[in-house]
C-alpha positions in Angstrom: -34.3 -17.0 10.5 -37.3 -14.2 9.3 -36.7 -11.3 11.0 -39.9 -8.9 10.8 -39.3 -5.3 11.3 -41.6 -3.3 13.7 -44.1 -6.2 15.3 -41.5 -9.0 16.9 -42.6 -8.1 20.6 -38.9 -8.3 22.0 -37.7 -5.2 19.5 -41.2 -3.8 20.6 -40.7 -3.6 24.3 -37.3 -1.2 24.4 -39.2 1.3 22.4 -42.5 0.7 24.3 -40.9 2.0 27.9 -39.1 5.0 25.7 -42.7 6.1 25.1 -44.2 5.2 28.7 -41.3 7.5 30.1 -42.9 10.7 27.3 -46.3 10.1 28.2 -46.2 10.2 31.9 -45.9 6.8 32.9 -43.5 5.6 35.4 -41.6 2.3 33.2 -38.5 1.7 35.8 -39.6 -1.5 37.7 -41.0 -2.8 34.2 -37.8 -2.0 32.8 -35.8 -3.3 35.6 -37.9 -6.6 34.7 -37.0 -6.9 31.5 -33.2 -5.9 31.4 -32.7 -8.3 34.5 -34.1 -10.7 31.9 -31.1 -10.6 29.3 -34.2 -8.3 26.8 -32.2 -6.1 24.8 -32.4 -2.4 24.3 -34.5 -1.5 20.6 -32.6 -1.2 17.9 -31.2 2.0 17.2 -31.7 2.6 13.3 -33.9 -0.7 12.0 -37.2 -2.2 13.0 -35.7 -5.2 14.1 -32.9 -6.5 16.2 -29.9 -8.4 14.1 -30.5 -12.0 16.5 -33.6 -13.5 17.2 -34.7 -13.9 20.7 -35.3 -16.8 22.6 -38.9 -18.3 23.4 -39.1 -16.9 26.7 -38.1 -13.3 25.8 -40.7 -13.5 23.5 -43.6 -14.0 25.8 -42.1 -12.2 28.6 -42.2 -9.1 26.2 -46.0 -9.6 25.2 -46.6 -10.0 28.9 -44.6 -6.9 29.7 -46.4 -4.9 26.7 -49.8 -5.3 28.6 -48.2 -4.4 31.8 -47.3 -1.2 30.5 -50.3 0.2 29.0 -51.7 -0.5 31.9 -49.9 1.7 33.6 -51.6 5.2 34.7 -50.3 8.3 32.8 -49.8 11.9 34.6 -50.5 13.6 31.2 -54.0 12.0 30.5 -56.2 15.5 31.1 -53.8 17.6 29.5 -53.2 15.3 26.1 -56.5 13.3 24.9 -57.0 12.0 22.0 -61.1 12.1 21.9 -62.1 14.9 19.5 -64.2 16.9 22.0 -61.6 16.6 24.6 -59.0 18.3 22.3 -61.2 20.6 21.5 -62.1 21.7 24.7 -58.3 22.3 25.7 -57.8 24.5 22.1 -59.7 27.7 23.3 -58.6 29.4 19.4 -60.5 26.4 17.8 -60.9 27.8 14.5 -64.7 28.4 13.4 -66.4 26.0 10.9 -69.2 28.1 9.8 -69.1 28.0 7.2 -67.6 24.8 5.2 -65.4 27.2 2.9 -64.7 29.5 5.2 -61.0 31.3 6.6 -59.3 33.1 3.4 -56.9 35.9 4.5 -58.9 36.4 7.5 -59.4 32.7 9.6 -61.9 32.9 12.1 -60.0 32.1 15.8 -63.3 31.6 18.0 -64.0 35.3 17.8 -60.9 37.2 18.4 -57.3 36.0 16.5 -53.8 36.2 17.9 -51.3 38.8 16.5 -48.1 38.0 15.6 -47.5 39.5 19.1 -49.7 36.6 20.4 -52.0 39.1 21.8 -55.9 39.2 21.0 -56.9 41.3 18.1 -60.1 42.4 17.2 -63.0 39.6 16.8 -62.6 38.4 13.5 -65.3 39.3 11.0 -67.5 37.0 9.4 -65.6 34.1 6.8 -65.5 35.0 2.9 -66.2 31.6 1.2 -63.0 30.4 -0.2 -62.7 28.4 -3.6 -61.2 25.1 -4.1 -57.3 25.7 -4.6 -56.5 25.9 -8.6 -55.1 23.0 -10.3 -51.5 24.9 -10.2 -51.7 25.5 -6.6 -52.3 21.5 -6.0 -50.1 20.6 -9.0 -47.4 22.3 -7.1 -47.7 21.1 -3.7 -48.4 17.5 -5.2 -44.6 18.6 -6.9 -43.3 19.9 -3.3 -44.4 17.0 -1.7 -42.2 14.8 -4.1 -39.2 16.8 -4.6 -38.6 17.5 -0.5 -39.4 13.5 0.0 -36.4 13.0 -2.7 -33.9 15.2 -1.8 -34.2 13.9 2.3 -34.0 9.8 1.0 -30.5 9.5 0.4 -30.1 10.8 4.1 -32.8 9.4 6.1 -31.4 7.3 9.3 -27.9 9.0 9.2 -27.0 11.3 12.3 -27.0 14.6 11.6 -23.0 15.4 11.5 -23.2 12.6 8.6 -25.2 14.7 7.2 -23.4 17.6 7.3 -20.0 16.3 6.3 -21.6 14.6 3.2 -23.5 17.5 1.8 -20.1 19.6 2.5 -17.8 17.2 1.0 -19.0 18.3 -2.6 -19.7 22.2 -2.1 -23.4 21.5 -1.2 -23.3 23.4 2.1 -25.7 25.1 2.9 -28.0 22.8 1.3 -29.0 23.9 -1.5 -29.7 21.0 -4.2 -30.1 17.1 -4.4 -27.2 15.1 -2.9 -24.5 13.7 -4.9 -21.9 11.0 -4.5 -19.7 12.5 -6.9 -16.6 13.8 -5.2 -17.5 12.5 -1.9 -14.1 10.8 -0.6 -14.4 6.9 -0.3 -13.9 6.8 3.7 -16.8 9.5 4.8 -18.8 7.4 2.7 -17.4 4.1 4.5 -18.1 5.7 7.7 -21.6 6.8 6.8 -23.3 5.3 3.6 -26.2 6.4 1.7 -29.6 5.0 2.7 -29.2 2.1 1.0 -32.7 1.3 -0.3 -32.5 5.1 -1.6 -29.4 5.8 -2.8 -30.0 4.1 -6.4 -33.1 6.2 -7.0 -32.5 9.9 -5.4 -28.8 10.8 -5.5 -28.7 13.7 -8.0 -26.6 11.3 -10.7 -29.9 8.3 -10.4 -32.8 10.2 -10.0 -35.2 9.1 -13.4 -38.7 10.2 -12.1 -40.1 9.9 -8.4 -39.4 6.8 -6.9 -41.9 4.9 -4.8 -42.0 6.2 -1.3 -44.5 5.7 1.9 -44.8 9.5 2.0 -46.5 9.7 -1.4 -48.3 6.6 -1.1 -50.5 7.5 1.2 -51.4 11.3 0.6 -52.6 8.7 -3.0 -54.7 6.6 -0.4 -56.2 9.6 1.1 -57.1 10.2 -2.5 -58.8 7.3 -2.9 -60.3 7.6 0.4 -62.2 10.7 -0.5 -63.2 9.3 -3.6 -64.7 6.6 -2.4 -66.4 7.7 0.9 -66.3 11.6 0.5 -65.2 13.7 3.5 -67.4 11.9 5.9 -65.4 9.1 5.9 -64.8 6.6 9.0 -61.6 5.4 10.3 -63.6 2.0 9.6 -63.2 3.2 5.9 -59.6 3.9 6.4 -58.8 0.8 8.1 -61.3 -1.2 5.3 -59.0 1.0 2.1 -55.5 0.1 3.2 -56.3 -4.0 3.5 -57.9 -3.8 0.1 -55.2 -1.2 -1.2 -51.9 -0.8 0.7 -49.4 -4.5 1.0 -48.3 -5.3 4.0 -44.8 -4.7 3.1 -45.5 -1.0 2.2 -46.1 0.0 5.8 -44.1 0.6 8.7 -44.1 1.6 12.6 -47.2 2.5 13.8 -49.1 1.5 10.6 -47.7 -1.6 10.2 -48.5 -2.6 14.1 -52.1 -1.0 13.3 -52.4 -3.2 10.0 -51.4 -6.6 11.9 -54.2 -5.2 15.0 -56.9 -5.4 12.0 -55.6 -8.7 10.7 -56.0 -9.9 14.6 -59.9 -8.8 14.7 -59.2 -5.8 16.6 -60.8 -2.4 15.4 -60.2 1.0 15.4 -59.2 3.3 17.5 -57.8 0.0 19.7 -55.9 -0.9 16.7 -53.5 2.3 17.4 -53.3 1.3 21.3 -52.6 -2.5 21.0 -48.9 -3.4 21.8 -48.5 -0.3 19.7 -45.2 1.5 21.2 -44.6 3.9 17.8 -48.6 5.8 18.0 -46.7 9.2 18.2 -44.3 9.0 16.0 -44.4 10.6 12.4 -46.9 8.0 10.2 -50.3 10.1 11.1 -48.5 13.6 10.0 -47.1 12.0 6.6 -50.7 11.3 5.5 -52.0 14.8 6.2 -51.9 16.5 3.0 -54.8 15.6 1.1 -57.0 16.9 4.5 -55.8 20.0 3.8 -55.7 20.5 0.4 -59.3 19.7 0.3 -60.4 22.0 2.7 -59.5 25.3 1.6 -60.0 28.0 4.6 -61.3 25.7 6.5 -58.9 24.4 9.0 -61.5 23.2 11.6 -62.9 20.4 8.8 -59.3 19.6 7.6 -58.1 18.8 11.3 -61.1 16.6 12.0 -60.4 14.9 8.7 -56.7 14.2 9.9 -58.3 13.2 13.3 -60.5 10.0 11.8 -57.4 8.9 9.3 -54.9 9.4 12.6 -57.0 7.6 14.7 -56.5 4.1 13.0 -53.0 4.1 14.0 -51.7 7.1 16.5 -52.7 8.8 19.5 -52.5 12.0 21.5 -49.1 13.6 20.1 -49.3 11.6 17.0 -52.4 12.2 15.9 -52.1 16.1 17.1 -49.2 16.2 14.3 -51.3 15.2 11.7 -53.9 18.0 12.7 -51.4 20.7 12.8 -50.0 19.7 9.9 -54.1 19.5 7.7 -55.1 23.1 9.9 -51.6 24.7 8.2 -52.0 23.3 4.9 -55.8 24.1 4.8 -54.7 27.9 5.9 -51.8 27.7 2.9 -54.8 26.5 0.5 -56.8 29.5 1.2 -54.6 31.4 -1.3 -52.6 33.1 2.0 -48.6 33.7 1.1 -48.4 34.2 4.8 -46.6 30.9 6.0 -46.7 32.4 9.7 -50.0 32.8 9.5 -50.5 29.0 8.5 -48.2 27.9 10.9 -50.3 29.6 14.1 -53.4 28.4 12.5 -51.9 25.0 13.0 -51.5 25.2 16.7 -55.1 26.5 17.5 -55.9 22.8 16.7 -53.4 21.4 19.5 -54.1 21.5 22.9 -52.0 24.2 24.4 -50.4 22.5 26.8 -49.4 19.9 25.0 -45.7 18.0 24.3 -46.1 18.9 20.8 -47.5 22.2 21.3 -44.7 23.6 23.5 -41.8 21.9 21.0 -43.7 23.9 17.7 -43.8 27.2 19.8 -40.0 26.9 21.1 -39.0 25.5 17.0 -40.4 29.1 16.2 -39.1 30.7 18.7 -35.4 29.6 18.1 -36.0 29.9 14.3 -37.4 33.7 14.6 -34.0 34.3 17.3 -31.3 32.7 15.0 -29.7 33.5 11.8 -27.7 30.6 11.6 -30.1 27.6 10.8 -27.2 25.5 12.0 -27.7 27.0 15.7 -31.5 26.3 15.7 -31.1 22.8 14.5 -28.1 22.3 17.0 -30.8 23.5 20.2 -33.5 21.6 18.5 -31.2 18.2 19.1 -30.1 19.2 22.1 -33.5 19.5 23.1 -35.2 16.2 22.0 -32.6 13.8 20.4 -32.1 12.2 23.9 -35.2 11.0 24.4 -37.0 10.8 21.5 -36.5 8.7 18.4 -35.7 10.0 15.6 -39.4 9.0 13.7 -40.8 10.9 16.9 -44.0 13.2 15.6 -42.5 15.5 18.5 -39.3 16.5 17.3 -39.8 16.4 13.6 -42.9 18.4 13.9 -41.2 21.1 15.3 -38.2 21.2 13.1 -40.8 21.4 10.0 -42.0 24.1 11.9 -38.5 25.7 12.4 -37.8 25.5 8.4 -40.1 27.1 7.3 -40.3 29.7 9.9 -36.9 30.4 9.2 -36.9 30.3 5.4 -39.9 32.5 5.5 -41.6 29.7 3.7 -39.5 29.5 0.5 -39.7 26.8 -1.4 -35.5 26.0 -1.6 -35.2 27.6 2.3 -37.8 25.3 3.9 -37.1 21.8 2.0 -33.2 22.3 2.6 -33.2 23.2 6.5 -35.8 20.4 6.9 -34.0 17.7 5.3 -30.8 19.4 6.6 -32.0 19.3 10.3 -31.4 15.3 10.4 -34.1 12.7 11.9 -36.8 11.7 9.8 -35.3 13.9 6.7 -37.4 12.5 3.7 -40.7 13.0 5.8 -39.9 16.4 6.8 -38.5 17.6 3.3 -42.5 16.2 1.9 -44.1 17.8 4.4 -41.7 21.3 4.0 -42.2 20.9 0.4 -45.7 21.2 0.0 -46.7 23.7 2.2 -43.9 25.7 1.0 -44.9 24.6 -2.7 -48.3 25.5 -2.2 -47.7 29.1 -1.2 -46.1 29.8 -4.6 -49.1 28.6 -6.4 -48.0 27.5 -9.3 -45.3 24.3 -10.4 -42.9 27.4 -12.5 -42.5 28.9 -9.3 -40.2 26.0 -8.5 -36.7 25.8 -9.4 -36.1 23.6 -12.7 -33.6 22.1 -11.0 -35.8 20.3 -8.2 -38.6 19.5 -11.0 -37.0 18.5 -14.1 -35.2 15.4 -12.8 -39.1 13.8 -11.3 -40.4 13.7 -15.3 -43.8 14.4 -14.4 -44.0 10.6 -12.9 -44.7 9.1 -9.8 -44.0 5.4 -9.1 -45.9 3.7 -6.3 -47.8 -0.1 -5.8 -50.8 1.9 -4.7 -53.9 1.0 -7.3 -53.9 1.8 -10.7 -51.2 5.1 -9.5 -47.9 3.7 -11.0 -46.6 6.4 -13.1 -49.2 8.9 -12.8 -48.4 12.5 -13.8 -48.0 15.3 -11.1 -50.9 17.7 -13.1 -53.3 14.3 -13.1 -52.8 14.0 -9.5 -53.5 17.8 -9.3 -56.8 17.3 -11.8 -58.1 14.5 -9.3 -57.2 16.4 -5.8 -59.4 19.8 -7.3 -62.2 17.1 -8.4 -61.9 16.0 -4.5 -61.6 19.8 -3.1 -64.5 21.1 -5.4 -67.1 18.5 -3.1 -68.9 18.9 -0.5 
């Protein structure tokens, strides 16, 4: 029997029960009904359970999903999805007076926090910021690809397995691509590589950048800007996906939203209807282009990311995309201070949201501990028991911790992000994009990372298959230069 991942009601209900507990609803009574009926737990790693459910369980799951959606949440006021309400909860929302503003002295709504968190003098008038150079953008595209590729073979593996596999080949602390050469057979038998990625992403197998959704979505957003400009709508995003994105290349929240579009639902309802993944990482991995094309204007980058994200996500899933876009917009303004970029990212996230608290905690841990393994262990102790490994909250926190601990260094950032586990390829991609952009040039990225990519990207999106990262930089620069 065909088992479709990420869409079957009997597989969604367990995830929705966990999500309800996270976002302030009380799901225990519904959970008891599901368990009493013989309903299974959510699949731990795959998107579908191994055995089909009965017709009765499937119908019950649909009903319970709808009942869960109707439960009131005590976090509604603190974690809105509407942009106006988000802004009302961000006292330091960056100024957007000038569409090319921010540069090294980004506007912070009249005052800007110092590294200690105390208010500083009012910010000076913004200085126009030129688009990032071709070299900056090529570095960013390459950095995203390298970080993603580093994380691909260990995606879905538990933290201890990642450490053991790297240690077995002398690659710990992580410093280069994973390899199967020299790994004991017993260890590989216990913790096999990600089966879809090992053939293209282990060091001995890399031959160009293989297809991955972490690169597909930036390509789609490049197409989005080419066709609709920076004032696109969520409906424009939806129509582009239906035209250019194969359904089989979508996962979690994106696959649910795709299904909802085919059912005739429109954004933002596509993000809410029977979608337990609406706070997972999918919107975050779509955010880079919004930052790259709004240098020095984190407000505009965050607003673009919001319009994109609300097709598929709500609340903290949306905030993760806005945080990432604003961080990248600041990095694209020729600043070299990763800590200032991360502080800028936090200005577009409601201060009392779960995401903001998690990111601040992660940054504090990274500043406190010299050993990054200790940082990771504390993050896992905080989040692993309550969050799925693809949830946006712990993964965004890990990205922020990696960048902070490595002080924005490219190799240090991607290796820390991947070595921290969870969604390894996505975390490596985002950390790589930011850290590489800060270097300003692809020549600053070590050859051991970039040479195996052969300036070639595989994809099923549009006419991009086989495109070079230099060409992508040219196309992105064109969009960054458009008003």
